[in-house]
N, C-alpha and C positions, 0 to 999 in steps of 0.2 A: 135372465141374468141380473137385470136391474132389480127384480123382485127379491132375489136371493140376497143382494147387498143390503137392501132396506131391512129385511128380516134380521140379518146379522147385526146391523147397527142398533136396531131396537133391542136385541138380546143383550148387547154389551152396555147399554146405557146405565143400568143400575151400578155396574162395576165402576164406570167412569165417574158417576156422582159420588160413590163412596170414596174413591181415590181423591177427588177434589176436596171433599169434606175433610178428610184426614189431613190433607196438606194445609187447609185453613187452620185446623186445630194446632198443628205443629208450629205454625208461624207466630202463635201468641206466646211470647217469651218475656221473662223478667231478667234484667241485667243491671249491675252497677255500671254507671257510665264509663268509669276509668278503672284500670287495673291498679293504678298507683296515683297517689296525690302527695303534695308537700304542704304541711301545715307551717305557714310562716311564723316567725318568732312572735310577732305582735298583731297578727290579723286572724280573723275568723275564716274558716274554710267551709264551703258548702259541698257535701257529698250527695250525689244525685243517683236515684234509681230510675230506670226507664222501662216502659212497656212498649212492645211493638204495636199494640192496638189500644185505643182508649178503653178505660175501665168501664164495664157495664154497671158496676156498683162501687161504693167506696171499698177500697182494698187495703188491708193491713198486711204489711210484709215485715215480720220481725227479723232481727239480726243478732248475732253474738259479737262480743268485743273481746279481742285478745291482744297480744303484743306486750312488750316490756315496759311501755309507758304506763304510769299509774293514773287511773281515772280519778277525777276530782282533786288531784294533787298537781299533776303536770298538765292536765287538760280536762275539759268538760265536753259532754255531748248533749245536745238539746232534746233527744228522745232515744228510746231503745227500739224504735220501729219506724219504718216508712209508712206513711198513709197517703195513698193515691186516691184523690177524689174522683167520683163518678164523672166520666167524660174526659178525664185528663190522662196523660201518658207518662207523667213523671212526678216525683216528690223529692224533697231534700231534707237532710238533717244538717245541723250546724255543729262543727267541732271548733272549740275555742281554746287557745293556748292559755295556760295558767302559770305555774312555776316550772316552765319547760327550760331547764338550765343545763341539762347534761347532753353531751353529744351522742348520736347514734340511736336514740330512742325512736320507737315506731308504734303504731296502732294498727291492728288488723280487724277489719269489719267483714263478717261473713254472713251470707244469706243461706241458711240451711234448708229452708222449705219455702215453696212458692204457693200462691193461692190456687185453689182448684180451677182447672181449665187452662193453666199456664204451665209452660215448660221452663226449664233452667236455661238461661242465656249464656253469653260468652264469659262475662265476669261475675262470678258468684261471690267473690271476695275482692277486697282492695286493701293495699298496704299503704298506710299514711306515714311518711317520714316526717319527723318533727325537727324543724330548725330551732336550735336553742336560743333563748334570750341571752344577751350580753350581761354578764354580771356587773354590778354597779359598786363602785368604790365610794364610800362616804368618808368625809373628813371635815373637821372644823378647819377654818381658814388659818387659824393660829392656835398654838397650844396655850397661849397666855393672853389675857386682857387685863386692863386696869379699869376700875370703876371710880370715877370722880363724881360726875353728876348723872350721866347715862352712858351706856355702852351698847353697841349692837354686836351681838355674837352671830357669826355667819357660818353656815355649813354649806358644803358643795358636794354634788354628785358628779362622778366621772364614769364613763364606760371603761371596762377593763381592756377591751380591744377596739372599741369604736368610739366616735364622738357621740356625745349625749346631750339631748335636751328632753325635758319631760313631755310626753305626748298626752298627758292628762295631769291634773293636780295630784301631787304625791306627798304623803305624810311621813315624816321621820320623827318618831317619838324620842324624847330625852327625859332623863331622870336626874335628880340631885344625888351626887355621890355622898351619901350620909357619913361614911367613914372618914372622908377627907375634908368635909365642909364644916366650918366652925360658925359661919354666919347663920342667922335665923331668918327664914323667909317671912316677910311681913313686918319684921323688926329692923333688920339691917339693910334689906334690899327687897325689891318686888320685881316680878316679871310682868311687863305690860300685857294686859289682857288676860292674865292668869293662865297663860299658855303652858302646855307640857309637850308641845310638838312644833316642829318646823313644817311649814307647808310650802313645797316647791311648786310654783304655779306652772301651768301648761306653757311650754315654750321656753322655760327657764331651767337653770341648773343650780341655782343657789337660793337660799332663803335665810332670813335672819329673825332674831327675837331681840327685843329691847329690854335691857335690865336697868332699873332706876335705883339710885342711891337713896336710902332712908336715914341711916345712922351709922357712924363709925364707932367701934368699940374695940379696945385692945384685946387681942386673943379671940375675937369673933369677926374676923375680917377676911376670911377665905371662903369662896364658893367654888365648888367643882361640879361640872356637869359631864354626863356621859350619855351615849346613845342607848336607848332602851332596846327591848327585844325586837329583832328584825328577822325577816325570812332569810333563807339561805341564799337568796339572790344577792344580798348585800354583804360586802366584805369591808373591813375597816381599812382606812388609809393611814396617812402619816399621823394625824391627830384625831384619835377617837375619844379623847377626853380634853377638857379645857379647864384651866384654872383662872379664876378671876379674883384679883386682889382688890379689896374694897378700901379705897383711900378717902373718899369723900371730896368735896370741894377743897382744893389745896391752897387757895390764895393766902390764907392765914399762915400756912406753913412756909411761905416764901419770904416773909418779912424777916429782916435781920441782916447781919454781915456775912458775906460768903467769900472765901478765898479760893483763887484758881488752883486746881489740882492737876488736871490733865484733860486730854481728849477722852471721849467715851467711844470705845471701839474704833480707834483710828485705823486698825488693820482693814476695816471695811472698805477704805479707799483703794486698798490693794486688791482685795478679793473680788469686789464688785466692779470697780472701774479700771483695774489694772494699773494703778499708779505705781511707778517705780520709786526708788528712794529719792532720786533727784526731784521728781514731781512732788513727793510728799514734803520735801524741804521747802517748797514754795508756799506752803500753807501757813497762815498766821499762827504764831505761838504766843503763849502767855508766860508769866513768871510767877513764882510762888508768892510774890508780894502783891499781885494784882487782886484787888478787892472791889466787889460791888456791894452796895447796901440798899436794900429795898425798905423804905420807911413808910409805915402806916400812918395815915393822918386823914384829916378832912379832905385833903388832896394827897394821894399817894405819890411818893417821889423816889427817884433813883439817884444815888450818888456814886460816882465812879472815881476810883483811885487806882489807875493802871499805868504801868510803864511799858508793858508788853504790847504786842500787835493788836490785842482786842480793845485797847484804848483808842485805836483808830476807828472803831465802830460805835462803841457806846458813848453816850453823852449824858451829862446830868440832865434829868428831864422829869416830867410828871408822867404818870402812867395810870391806866385803868384796865380792868378785866375786859377783854374783847369777846372771846368766843372759845369754844372747845374744838380742837382740830384732831381728827383721827390721823395717826401717822403709823408707818410701818418701820419698826426698828430692826435693822438687818445685822446679822452676824455671819461672817464668812460667805457673803453673797446670797444668803437665803433669808426670806422674811420669816421671822420666828415670833415676833411680838407685834400685835396691833395695840398701840398705846394712844391714850387721850392726852394731848398737850393742852395745858391752859395757856392760851395765847393772850399775852399782855400787850396793850397798845401804848407805845412810848411817844411822847410829843416830839422828841428829837432823836435822830440817829444818823450817822454818816454811812449811808448805804453803799458809797463807793469803797468803803473799807480800806482807806488809804491815808498815809501820813501826809501826802502832798496834794490830794484831790478831795474836795469836800462836796458831797451831795447830801445835804442835810434835809431830812423830811420826817414826817410821822411814819411809824412802822411798827411791826409786830415781832415779838420774840416768844418762842415756846418754852414753857417751864413745866417740870414735874419733879417729884421726889422719887429717887430710885435707890435701891439697896444693892450695894456692891460689896461682896465678901462680908456680908453681915452688917455693913455700916451704911447709913443713909447719907445721900448727897443730893445737892440741887443740880439737876440736869438742865442745861440751858441749850436750846436748839436755835441756832441762827440760820434761818432759811429765807429771810427777807433782806437780800442784799444784791448789789449789782457791781461786782468787783472790777477794778481797773488795773490792779497790780498782780493778780493771781487768778487762775481759773477763768481767764478772759474768754478763751475759745469755748470752754464748756458752758459758760453762761449764755452763749449765743444759741445753744441747742434748745433751750427750754422756752419755747414761745407759748405764752398763754397760761403758764403755770401760776398757781396762787397758793402760797407766796412764790416769788420768781425762782428761787433756788430750792424748791421743795424736794427735788430729786437729788440734790447735792448739799445737804445741810452740814453745818459744822456743829457737832454735838460736844459739849464741854461739861466737865464735872467741877463743881465748886463745893468746898468743904465748909461747914459752918464755923464761924469764928466765935469761940466762947470767951467772953471777957469777964 
């Protein structure tokens, strides 16, 4: 009986070996690690192929690419085949987002054939869903600048749906709008560094260029810039063009007699600060006979002939050019103009701005020439004051501002007196 069992076992052994050998062969499979992946908007993705057994030799596993996403436009792939090195069980390819801007796009990677000695595994294809990048809105910070000595033109990027800062240095090209520009580059102005692009640094969302004054010439005093060709990721914002009026250093234009006309944009106190009529009535006012005279000499002087409230501020004094101050001129509550004020330093002014209280000291007043309804005026910006009779509560809000009332300036228009 025992002998019969031994003989039967020996007779079946070849079949058992064949069975085991076949089982070993079937266990050698090739498979993509996952049936689906997500390609993040701004990050590379590794797609992995796996073997159940280490490769005996270097193995090449080609694949095909399908899907509605456009290769080399919306994404790139590092290779068109997996290469598994001898002794290893996996290999990766890298999928990188590019101009992936549209919703619902995907990539399909399929392995259609496997190396000799391997069988098809669980996942012979994978679907990669693509997260779209947020579109970026570009805009100049203002539609208008004035150029006296220098001016910094600023551009900003914003995400359409998300907050944005650059994750790497980004270049925004600009060009001169030849049809609207009358000034000549290199003759009337220059762009510092000869730049033709804005560079937004990593971690930032704005960039600027500096434009320098060279010469003022009638009829050749306008420069217009616009953004150059951009990819479809970028869309224009409020200000996709900017106009720069070239005035040149203005000090010589300020000399002479000037007669008070009105506030400049007094409605701004209503639209920005919510002043009602009773509040507006507390602001100082001038008269049509109020005159200031800026006299050029070895020592420049100011003479004041005022019966209105502004006579409580100005004093006969000497003055010098102090500095250029960038200011935002607002209309209806929105910043629309970044202007350069020529800040003149006067030896005496009553910063208390009062008929009964005197706090006389040295201080600054901003000046520039503006055009209103085709006529030029002297705009006088009073922002270096500490009022005791009006805006007292508001003056306490601005701690550390320079000048003190930079956020609540009094902007006045003076008309030239022709004698």
